[in-house]
C-alpha positions as CSV (number, residue, x, y, z in Angstrom):
1,M,-26.2,-60.3,48.6
2,K,-27.0,-61.2,52.2
3,I,-26.0,-59.0,55.2
4,H,-25.2,-60.5,58.6
5,N,-24.8,-58.3,61.7
6,T,-21.8,-58.8,64.1
7,Q,-21.4,-58.1,67.8
8,L,-20.3,-54.6,66.9
9,A,-22.8,-52.1,65.5
10,D,-21.9,-51.0,62.0
11,V,-19.4,-53.9,61.3
12,L,-21.2,-56.2,58.8
13,I,-20.5,-59.5,57.2
14,V,-21.5,-59.4,53.5
15,E,-22.3,-62.6,51.7
16,P,-22.3,-62.0,47.9
17,I,-24.5,-64.3,45.9
18,R,-22.5,-66.9,43.9
19,F,-23.7,-68.6,40.7
20,E,-22.0,-72.0,40.5
21,D,-21.9,-74.7,37.8
22,H,-19.4,-77.3,36.6
23,R,-16.9,-74.6,35.5
24,G,-16.7,-72.8,38.8
25,F,-18.6,-69.7,40.0
26,F,-19.4,-66.1,39.3
27,S,-20.0,-63.5,42.0
28,E,-20.5,-59.8,41.9
29,I,-18.3,-58.8,44.8
30,Y,-19.1,-55.1,44.8
31,S,-21.8,-52.8,43.5
32,K,-22.1,-49.3,44.7
33,R,-25.8,-49.4,44.0
34,S,-26.3,-52.6,46.1
35,Y,-24.4,-51.1,49.1
36,E,-26.3,-47.8,48.9
37,K,-29.5,-49.9,49.2
38,I,-28.3,-51.2,52.6
39,G,-27.3,-47.8,53.8
40,I,-23.6,-47.9,53.0
41,D,-22.8,-44.9,50.8
42,I,-19.0,-45.0,50.7
43,D,-16.8,-43.9,47.9
44,F,-14.0,-46.5,47.9
45,I,-11.0,-44.9,46.2
46,Q,-8.1,-47.4,46.8
47,D,-7.9,-51.2,46.4
48,N,-5.2,-53.1,48.3
49,H,-4.0,-56.6,47.7
50,S,-1.4,-58.6,49.8
51,I,-0.3,-62.2,50.1
52,S,1.0,-63.9,53.2
53,Y,3.1,-66.9,52.4
54,D,3.0,-68.7,55.8
55,V,0.2,-69.9,58.1
56,S,-0.1,-67.7,61.3
57,T,1.1,-64.5,59.5
58,L,-0.6,-61.8,61.6
59,R,-1.1,-58.3,60.4
60,G,-2.6,-55.6,62.6
61,L,-4.3,-54.2,64.4
62,H,-4.1,-51.2,62.1
63,F,-6.0,-48.0,61.6
64,Q,-5.7,-44.6,60.0
65,A,-6.6,-41.5,62.0
66,P,-8.6,-38.5,60.7
67,P,-8.4,-36.7,58.4
68,H,-7.5,-39.8,56.4
69,A,-9.5,-42.4,58.3
70,Q,-10.6,-45.4,56.3
71,A,-13.6,-47.6,56.0
72,K,-12.7,-51.0,54.5
73,L,-14.4,-53.8,52.6
74,V,-12.3,-56.9,53.1
75,R,-12.3,-60.3,51.3
76,C,-10.0,-63.2,50.8
77,G,-9.0,-63.9,47.2
78,H,-7.1,-67.2,47.9
79,G,-6.7,-69.3,51.0
80,C,-8.2,-68.5,54.4
81,L,-7.8,-65.9,57.1
82,F,-9.4,-64.8,60.3
83,D,-10.4,-61.1,60.0
84,V,-10.9,-58.8,63.0
85,A,-12.3,-55.4,63.7
86,V,-11.9,-53.5,67.0
87,D,-14.1,-50.5,68.0
88,L,-11.9,-47.4,68.6
89,R,-14.8,-44.9,68.7
90,Y,-14.4,-43.1,72.0
91,G,-17.8,-43.1,73.8
92,S,-19.1,-46.1,71.9
93,P,-20.8,-48.7,74.1
94,T,-18.5,-51.3,72.5
95,Y,-15.3,-49.3,72.7
96,G,-12.3,-51.6,72.8
97,Q,-14.3,-54.7,71.9
98,W,-13.7,-56.8,68.8
99,T,-15.5,-59.1,66.4
100,G,-14.0,-61.5,63.9
101,V,-15.0,-63.7,61.0
102,E,-13.3,-66.4,58.9
103,L,-12.9,-65.1,55.3
104,S,-11.9,-67.6,52.6
105,A,-11.9,-68.0,48.9
106,K,-14.2,-70.9,49.5
107,N,-16.9,-69.1,51.6
108,G,-16.7,-65.8,49.6
109,L,-17.6,-63.7,52.7
110,Q,-16.6,-60.1,53.1
111,L,-16.3,-57.9,56.1
112,Y,-17.3,-54.2,56.0
113,I,-15.4,-52.2,58.6
114,P,-16.5,-48.6,59.0
115,I,-14.3,-45.6,60.0
116,G,-13.3,-45.7,63.7
117,F,-12.2,-49.4,63.8
118,A,-8.8,-51.0,63.8
119,H,-8.3,-54.0,61.4
120,G,-6.2,-57.1,61.6
121,F,-6.0,-60.6,60.3
122,V,-4.2,-63.9,60.7
123,T,-3.7,-66.4,58.0
124,R,-5.1,-70.0,58.3
125,E,-3.6,-71.4,55.1
126,P,-0.3,-70.8,53.2
127,N,-0.3,-68.2,50.3
128,T,-3.4,-66.4,51.6
129,E,-4.4,-63.3,49.6
130,I,-6.4,-60.5,51.2
131,V,-8.0,-57.9,48.9
132,Y,-9.7,-54.8,50.3
133,R,-11.2,-51.5,49.3
134,C,-10.5,-48.3,51.3
135,S,-12.5,-45.1,51.5
136,D,-9.3,-42.9,51.7
137,Y,-5.8,-43.1,50.4
138,Y,-2.9,-44.5,52.5
139,S,-1.4,-41.8,54.7
140,P,1.7,-42.8,56.6
141,E,1.6,-39.8,58.9
142,N,-1.9,-40.9,60.0
143,E,-1.4,-44.6,60.4
144,G,-1.4,-46.3,63.8
145,A,-1.3,-49.8,65.3
146,L,-2.4,-51.5,68.5
147,R,-0.8,-54.7,69.8
148,F,-2.4,-57.8,68.4
149,D,-2.2,-59.5,71.9
150,C,-3.4,-56.5,74.0
151,P,-5.1,-58.0,77.0
152,K,-7.6,-55.1,77.2
153,I,-8.9,-56.0,73.8
154,G,-8.5,-59.8,74.2
155,V,-8.7,-61.0,70.6
156,N,-8.8,-64.8,70.4
157,W,-6.7,-65.4,67.3
158,S,-6.9,-69.2,67.7
159,L,-3.1,-69.6,67.1
160,N,-3.1,-73.0,68.6
161,G,0.2,-72.5,70.4
162,Q,2.0,-71.1,67.4
163,N,3.9,-67.9,67.5
164,P,2.5,-65.4,65.0
165,I,4.7,-64.1,62.2
166,L,4.8,-60.3,62.8
167,S,6.3,-57.2,61.2
168,D,8.6,-55.1,63.5
169,K,5.8,-52.4,63.4
170,D,3.2,-54.9,64.7
171,A,5.5,-56.5,67.3
172,N,6.2,-53.0,68.8
173,A,2.7,-51.5,68.5
174,M,1.1,-49.7,71.4
175,Q,-1.2,-51.2,74.0
176,M,-4.7,-49.9,74.5
177,D,-3.7,-48.2,77.7
178,E,-1.3,-45.9,75.7
179,F,-3.9,-45.2,73.0
180,V,-5.8,-41.9,72.8
181,S,-8.6,-42.3,70.3
182,P,-9.0,-39.7,67.6
183,F,-12.4,-41.3,66.7
184,L,-15.6,-40.1,68.4
185,Y,-18.8,-42.2,68.6
186,E,-21.6,-40.4,67.0
187,R,-25.1,-41.9,67.0
């Protein structure tokens, strides 16, 4: 696998090796041993899979606070999406900043998002599937969300004038000004 840095320290783009021939391809999408070699020693304990039927379905910006904070390893199983991570680690030199990458079934890229970051995505194709591993179990009492269009964060979702399709939770999420971070930057 190849590793690519992003603008945010610790958020990494992972490019698994694909072996292709006339039948299709084979790719090892996760190996604990391979991740440990690059310094990511995470026990992923929950896998999530969702499908978004329509283009411009936007989910996020979501996070789970301690003691059930989650690192995530995100990939696209079908279709195409723009995946985003926002640094929520208080004291971080990149606090409140974001990075994003297009993940698709075609490019096979993955995004590693450590604890202390919010996560969101918008679909670029119909029937887009997102599959991701988490380092802790879902905990409704520890979940939170920030507004996808918060001007303090300024994510460029490239919606091309379309209104995103949102859940009520995401449409009513808090702005960064209202957010008190439970994550501390430790270097």
